[in-house]
C-alpha positions as CSV (number, residue, x, y, z in Angstrom):
1,M,13.9,59.3,-30.7
2,H,10.4,58.2,-31.4
3,P,8.8,58.3,-28.4
4,S,7.9,55.2,-29.2
5,L,10.5,53.9,-30.1
6,K,12.1,53.9,-26.9
7,L,10.1,51.6,-25.6
8,L,11.4,48.6,-27.6
9,V,15.3,49.8,-26.6
10,L,14.4,49.1,-22.1
11,P,16.5,46.5,-21.1
12,R,14.9,43.2,-19.9
13,S,14.6,43.0,-16.2
14,T,15.1,39.7,-14.8
15,Y,15.2,38.1,-11.4
16,Y,18.2,36.2,-13.4
17,E,22.3,36.6,-13.4
18,Q,23.8,36.6,-16.7
19,D,25.0,33.0,-16.1
20,Q,21.3,31.8,-15.5
21,R,21.4,31.5,-11.4
22,Q,18.7,33.0,-9.4
23,G,19.9,36.7,-8.0
24,A,19.3,37.5,-5.0
25,S,16.0,39.8,-5.4
26,L,14.0,35.9,-6.2
27,I,15.4,34.2,-3.5
28,R,14.2,37.1,-1.0
29,A,11.2,36.9,-3.3
30,R,10.2,33.0,-3.1
31,K,11.7,32.8,1.4
32,P,8.3,33.5,2.8
33,F,6.7,30.4,0.1
34,L,9.4,28.4,0.3
35,V,8.4,26.5,3.8
36,K,4.5,26.7,3.0
37,N,5.2,24.8,-0.5
38,L,7.2,21.8,1.1
39,V,4.5,21.3,3.7
40,T,1.8,21.7,0.8
41,G,4.1,19.0,-1.0
42,L,5.5,16.3,1.7
43,A,0.7,16.2,2.4
44,M,0.5,15.4,-1.0
45,L,3.3,13.0,-2.0
46,G,2.0,12.4,1.6
47,L,-2.1,11.2,0.6
48,T,-1.1,9.8,-3.2
49,A,1.6,7.6,-0.8
50,S,-1.1,6.4,1.2
51,I,-3.5,5.4,-1.0
52,Y,-1.6,4.1,-3.4
53,V,-0.9,1.6,-0.1
54,Y,-4.0,1.0,0.6
55,T,-5.1,0.5,-2.6
56,I,-2.5,-2.9,-3.0
57,K,-3.5,-3.7,0.4
58,A,-7.5,-4.3,-1.1
59,V,-6.5,-5.8,-3.7
60,A,-3.9,-7.6,-1.8
61,Q,-6.3,-9.5,0.3
62,D,-8.5,-10.6,-1.8
63,E,-9.1,-13.3,-3.3
64,F,-12.2,-13.6,-6.0
65,E,-14.0,-16.9,-4.4
66,D,-17.0,-14.6,-5.1
67,V,-16.6,-14.5,-8.7
68,P,-18.1,-17.0,-10.7
69,I,-16.0,-18.7,-13.4
70,P,-17.5,-19.9,-16.5
71,D,-17.3,-23.5,-17.5
72,A,-15.0,-23.3,-20.2
73,P,-16.8,-23.6,-24.0
74,V,-17.1,-26.8,-26.0
75,Q,-15.6,-26.2,-29.9
76,G,-16.2,-28.6,-32.5
77,P,-12.8,-29.5,-34.4
78,T,-12.2,-27.3,-36.6
79,T,-10.5,-27.4,-40.1
80,G,-8.8,-25.3,-43.0
81,A,-11.6,-23.5,-45.2
82,G,-14.7,-26.1,-44.1
83,A,-15.0,-24.1,-40.5
84,A,-15.0,-20.9,-42.0
85,G,-17.3,-21.0,-44.8
86,R,-19.9,-22.3,-41.7
87,A,-18.9,-19.3,-39.3
88,G,-19.8,-16.9,-42.2
89,G,-23.4,-18.4,-42.4
90,S,-25.2,-20.3,-46.1
91,R,-22.7,-19.1,-47.9
92,D,-19.4,-20.2,-48.7
93,S,-15.1,-18.6,-49.2
94,R,-16.3,-17.6,-51.8
95,G,-19.6,-15.5,-50.6
96,E,-21.8,-17.8,-52.8
């Protein structure tokens, strides 16, 4: 057998069993990180939830009294094609 062909037939090693369940080696490898990952995840969840609650409470108490509301614009009567012609300047609806 050629030495380069031997590399192609190496068995594939994996942390999963044939039925795609976690193998014992994967469980052993993940065990030291389990508590740290849970604490980090809970801290991130708590931070996200607190920012969300703070934002909702801050917006809910604002009454927007300091925002000036402009008066409604006064519009003249609009009728048919004549209004479209006036909106385009000196040209009429035919483009002349």
